[in-house]
matplotlib code that plots the C-alpha trace (Angstrom):
import matplotlib.pyplot as plt

x = [0.0, 2.8, 4.7, 1.6, 1.2, 4.9, 4.6, 1.5, 3.2, 6.2, 3.8, 1.9, 5.2, 6.4, 3.2, 3.4, 7.1, 6.2, 3.3, 5.5, 8.1, 5.6, 4.2, 7.7, 8.6, 5.3, 5.6, 9.3, 9.4, 6.3, 7.9, 11.0, 8.9, 7.1, 10.5, 11.6, 8.5, 9.0, 12.6, 11.4, 8.8, 11.4, 13.8, 11.2, 10.3, 13.9, 14.3, 11.3, 13.0, 16.1, 14.5, 16.9, 17.4, 20.0, 23.0, 25.2, 24.6, 26.9, 25.1, 27.5, 25.0, 26.4, 24.5, 24.2, 22.5, 20.2, 19.1, 18.5, 16.6, 14.5, 13.7, 12.3, 10.3, 8.7, 8.0, 6.1, 4.6, 6.1, 5.2, 9.0, 10.4, 13.8, 14.4, 14.0, 16.3, 19.0, 18.7, 19.2, 22.4, 23.5, 23.3, 25.0, 27.9, 28.2, 27.2, 30.2, 28.8, 32.1, 33.8, 31.1, 27.9, 26.7, 23.6, 23.2, 22.5, 19.5, 18.3, 18.5, 16.7, 13.9, 13.6, 13.2, 10.5, 8.6, 8.8, 6.8, 9.6, 9.0, 11.5, 11.4, 12.5, 15.3, 16.7, 16.2, 19.9, 20.8, 21.4, 21.7, 18.9, 16.5, 19.2, 19.7, 16.0, 15.5, 18.6, 18.0, 14.3, 15.1, 17.4, 15.1, 11.6, 10.2, 11.7, 9.3, 5.6, 2.3, 2.0, 0.0, 1.9, 0.6, 0.9, 1.2, -2.0, -5.2, -8.8, -11.5, -9.2, -8.6, -5.1, -4.8, -3.1, -1.9, -1.4, 1.9, 4.1, 7.9, 10.6, 8.9, 12.0, 14.1, 17.6, 18.3, 19.4, 16.7, 16.3, 18.5, 20.8, 24.4, 26.2, 29.0, 29.8, 32.2, 32.5, 33.4, 31.8, 34.2, 36.9, 38.6, 37.3, 39.3, 37.2, 36.7, 38.2, 39.3, 36.3, 35.0, 32.7, 29.3, 27.4, 27.6, 28.6, 27.0, 29.0, 26.7, 26.5, 25.3, 21.6, 20.8, 17.4, 17.7, 15.0, 13.5, 14.5, 11.6, 8.3, 8.5, 8.2, 10.7, 12.4, 15.0, 16.0, 18.7, 22.4, 25.0, 28.7, 29.6, 26.8, 26.0, 22.4, 20.8, 17.5, 16.6, 13.6, 12.3, 10.5, 6.9, 7.8, 10.5, 13.2, 15.1, 16.5, 17.7, 20.2, 20.8, 23.7, 25.8, 22.8, 23.0, 23.9, 21.2, 18.3, 19.1, 15.5, 12.5, 9.8, 7.5, 9.9, 8.8, 9.6, 7.0, 5.6, 4.9, 7.1, 6.4, 9.2, 10.3, 9.5, 12.1, 13.3, 16.3, 19.3, 22.9, 25.6, 28.8, 27.9, 29.4, 32.6, 31.9, 30.3, 28.9, 25.7, 25.4, 29.1, 30.6, 33.7, 33.4, 35.7, 33.5, 29.7, 28.0, 25.2, 26.0, 23.4, 23.3, 20.9, 20.7, 18.9, 16.9, 15.8, 15.3, 15.0, 18.0, 20.1, 18.9, 21.7, 24.4, 27.9, 26.9, 24.6, 24.1, 24.8, 24.5, 26.8, 24.6, 26.9, 25.1, 21.7, 22.5, 23.3, 19.9, 18.1, 19.5, 16.7, 14.2, 14.7, 12.2, 11.5, 11.2, 10.0, 11.1, 8.7, 10.2, 8.6, 9.9, 12.8, 11.7, 11.7, 8.7, 8.2, 6.7, 4.4, 2.5, 2.9, 0.9, 1.3, -0.6, 1.9, 1.8, -2.0, -2.2, 0.2, -1.9, -5.1, -3.5, -0.9, -1.8, -1.0, 2.7]
y = [0.0, 2.4, 1.4, 2.1, 5.5, 6.3, 5.4, 7.5, 10.5, 10.1, 10.0, 13.1, 15.0, 14.0, 15.2, 18.5, 18.9, 18.1, 20.6, 23.3, 22.6, 22.7, 26.0, 27.4, 26.4, 27.8, 31.3, 32.0, 32.3, 34.4, 36.9, 37.0, 37.6, 40.5, 42.0, 41.7, 43.4, 46.1, 46.6, 46.7, 49.3, 51.4, 51.1, 52.1, 55.1, 56.1, 55.7, 58.1, 60.7, 60.5, 61.7, 61.7, 64.9, 66.1, 67.7, 68.6, 70.0, 71.3, 73.0, 72.9, 73.1, 75.3, 78.0, 76.2, 73.2, 75.5, 77.5, 74.4, 72.5, 75.6, 76.1, 72.6, 72.9, 76.2, 74.8, 71.9, 74.0, 71.7, 68.4, 67.7, 69.2, 70.9, 69.7, 66.1, 66.8, 68.4, 65.7, 63.0, 64.8, 65.3, 61.6, 60.8, 63.3, 62.8, 66.4, 67.7, 69.5, 71.3, 69.5, 66.7, 68.5, 67.7, 69.0, 65.6, 64.0, 66.3, 65.7, 62.0, 62.1, 64.3, 62.1, 59.0, 60.7, 61.9, 58.3, 57.0, 55.9, 56.8, 58.7, 55.8, 53.4, 55.7, 56.3, 52.8, 52.1, 55.6, 55.2, 59.0, 60.2, 60.6, 62.6, 65.0, 65.3, 66.5, 68.7, 70.4, 70.6, 72.6, 75.0, 75.6, 74.7, 78.2, 79.3, 78.1, 78.0, 79.9, 83.5, 86.6, 89.6, 93.1, 94.6, 98.2, 97.9, 99.2, 98.5, 100.8, 102.2, 98.7, 97.3, 94.0, 90.9, 88.1, 84.5, 83.0, 80.0, 80.6, 82.1, 83.8, 84.9, 88.0, 89.3, 91.0, 94.2, 96.4, 96.6, 99.2, 99.6, 98.5, 95.8, 93.2, 89.9, 87.0, 83.5, 84.2, 81.5, 79.9, 82.6, 83.7, 86.3, 87.6, 90.0, 88.6, 85.2, 83.4, 81.9, 81.1, 83.5, 81.7, 84.0, 85.9, 89.6, 91.9, 95.1, 98.1, 101.7, 102.8, 103.5, 100.9, 99.3, 95.7, 93.3, 90.3, 87.2, 85.0, 85.7, 85.0, 86.6, 88.8, 86.6, 89.0, 92.7, 94.6, 95.0, 92.3, 93.2, 91.0, 91.9, 95.4, 96.3, 93.1, 91.4, 87.7, 86.5, 83.0, 81.2, 80.2, 76.5, 77.4, 75.5, 78.6, 81.5, 84.6, 86.8, 90.4, 92.2, 95.4, 97.7, 101.5, 103.6, 105.7, 104.4, 100.8, 99.4, 100.1, 101.8, 98.8, 96.3, 94.9, 91.6, 89.0, 90.8, 89.0, 90.1, 89.5, 88.4, 91.6, 94.0, 96.6, 95.6, 97.9, 99.7, 98.7, 100.1, 99.2, 98.8, 96.1, 94.8, 96.8, 96.1, 99.6, 100.1, 102.1, 102.1, 101.9, 99.7, 97.9, 99.4, 98.8, 99.2, 95.9, 93.6, 90.3, 87.7, 84.3, 81.3, 78.9, 75.6, 74.4, 70.7, 70.8, 73.8, 72.7, 73.7, 77.3, 78.6, 76.0, 75.0, 73.1, 75.4, 74.7, 77.7, 77.6, 78.9, 81.5, 82.3, 80.3, 81.1, 84.9, 84.4, 82.8, 85.5, 88.2, 87.0, 88.4, 91.9, 94.0, 97.5, 100.2, 103.8, 106.5, 108.5, 112.0, 113.0, 110.2, 109.2, 105.6, 103.1, 100.9, 98.1, 99.4, 96.4, 94.3, 90.5, 87.8, 84.1, 81.4, 80.9, 84.6, 84.7, 81.6, 83.1, 86.3, 84.2, 81.9, 84.2, 83.3, 79.7, 80.4]
z = [0.0, 0.9, -2.3, -4.4, -2.7, -3.4, -7.1, -7.4, -5.7, -8.1, -11.1, -9.9, -9.4, -12.9, -14.4, -12.6, -13.8, -17.4, -17.3, -15.9, -18.6, -21.4, -20.1, -19.8, -23.4, -24.7, -23.1, -23.5, -27.4, -27.3, -24.9, -27.1, -30.1, -28.4, -27.5, -31.1, -32.4, -29.9, -31.1, -34.7, -33.9, -32.1, -35.0, -37.5, -35.3, -35.1, -38.9, -39.4, -37.3, -39.4, -42.6, -45.5, -47.6, -50.0, -48.2, -51.2, -54.7, -57.4, -60.2, -63.1, -66.0, -68.7, -70.5, -73.9, -72.2, -70.1, -73.2, -75.4, -72.7, -71.9, -75.6, -75.8, -72.6, -73.8, -77.3, -75.8, -73.0, -70.3, -71.9, -72.2, -69.0, -69.2, -65.6, -66.9, -69.8, -67.6, -65.0, -67.7, -68.8, -65.2, -64.6, -67.9, -67.3, -63.5, -63.2, -65.2, -68.2, -69.2, -72.1, -71.9, -73.0, -76.5, -78.1, -79.8, -76.4, -75.9, -79.5, -79.0, -75.7, -77.1, -80.2, -78.0, -75.9, -79.0, -80.4, -77.4, -75.1, -71.4, -69.3, -66.8, -69.5, -70.7, -67.2, -65.6, -65.6, -64.3, -60.6, -59.9, -62.1, -59.1, -57.2, -60.1, -60.7, -57.1, -57.1, -60.4, -59.6, -56.5, -58.4, -61.4, -60.1, -60.2, -63.4, -66.1, -66.2, -66.9, -66.0, -67.0, -68.4, -68.8, -72.2, -73.3, -75.2, -73.7, -74.6, -73.3, -70.6, -69.3, -69.3, -71.1, -69.7, -71.9, -70.5, -71.5, -70.9, -70.5, -68.4, -65.4, -63.6, -64.2, -64.3, -61.0, -62.8, -64.3, -68.1, -69.9, -66.9, -67.8, -65.9, -66.3, -64.7, -64.8, -63.3, -59.7, -57.6, -55.1, -55.4, -52.2, -49.8, -46.9, -44.8, -41.3, -42.2, -45.3, -47.2, -50.6, -52.5, -52.4, -54.7, -58.0, -58.4, -61.0, -61.4, -61.8, -60.9, -57.5, -57.6, -60.3, -59.5, -58.2, -59.4, -57.7, -59.6, -58.5, -56.8, -53.0, -49.6, -47.8, -45.2, -43.9, -44.3, -42.5, -41.9, -42.0, -41.6, -44.6, -47.0, -45.8, -46.4, -47.7, -48.5, -48.3, -50.4, -50.1, -52.9, -52.2, -52.2, -49.7, -51.6, -52.8, -50.8, -52.7, -51.0, -52.4, -50.7, -50.7, -51.3, -51.5, -48.5, -46.9, -49.1, -49.8, -50.1, -52.2, -50.2, -50.5, -49.0, -45.6, -43.9, -44.6, -47.6, -50.9, -53.8, -57.5, -59.9, -61.7, -58.8, -57.8, -54.3, -53.8, -55.3, -56.0, -53.7, -52.0, -48.3, -46.0, -44.5, -41.3, -38.0, -38.1, -40.0, -43.2, -44.1, -47.6, -47.2, -50.6, -53.2, -56.3, -56.4, -57.3, -56.5, -54.8, -55.5, -53.8, -54.3, -51.4, -51.7, -48.7, -48.6, -44.8, -42.5, -40.5, -43.6, -43.6, -41.3, -40.6, -41.4, -44.5, -46.4, -50.1, -52.4, -56.2, -58.9, -60.7, -63.6, -66.3, -64.8, -65.0, -68.7, -69.2, -67.2, -69.5, -71.9, -69.4, -67.9, -66.1, -67.5, -64.9, -64.6, -62.2, -60.1, -60.0, -56.7, -54.6, -56.9, -56.5, -59.4, -60.2, -62.7, -65.9, -66.7, -64.1, -63.8, -62.1, -61.5, -59.6, -56.8, -55.9, -55.9, -53.8, -51.2, -51.0, -50.4, -47.8, -46.3, -42.7, -43.3, -44.3]

ax = plt.figure().add_subplot(projection="3d")
ax.plot(x, y, z, "-o")
ax.set_aspect("equal")
plt.show()
């Protein structure tokens, strides 16, 4: 009887042990799996925080390529995008257009597109096409498109506007005013500290009206010891920041310039001078009067003011903008210059309507 009770006890203990072991084996993997899922979620969350954006751009597109691509875009009214053309060439040349650019490459691409081949098909083996498409799109995104231009013709005392498609950005020097320029991006500057020149200088007489290249809003206005009196205008899509510096002493800005105000491409925003290179305001320490123009690309707001800002060489772009200059008239009473003919585009009108949302 005792023996039977002992065997029964051993059997019960064995069953309990096996049950505990099964339960242990069942729950342990589940716990580990939950931990792994948790780690995956955390990793994905971290990856989302580390959003990727372009941190470096060299814009070396030469003037002949810009002009040819623009002509095709305008002729097709955007059906064949000049940004797509230039991005294709950028990927083909590794961004180096000098000594590599051939008009035949554009002609062949356009011929293939017109024959029915898709851009995706033609670029499928180009690993860097998407990079150049985003980079060049940021540089040139606001340059071509539809706009309404005022004409000198009048009908029943009402000014006539004509809708057009084409270049809707302007040279930063007003029409009929002389200027000269040369390729100077990256040249050495020594005031304050040794640094490269991250802009483009247009030599012009003091008092020459300065024109807004692209429509946007005034992001900054005031004195900077390097740039003197300067204006910063941001494009409405916020990808481009235009910096105009060394404006005239005493009266640097157009009377209509205010921080936060919307500006149309072609508007007069200020006057050429030679201020800057001084911690004291309103000082002429630049030897030659000229307009310094800079174009900064902003893919993420953290790039706006940092040690790795992206500035674009504007030499070839300035050559292109010479095709579109804003005519101005002088008001004798105030001695201010104003654009002669009005201009309107959708992005400007949208900004005015939704200004509180910006």
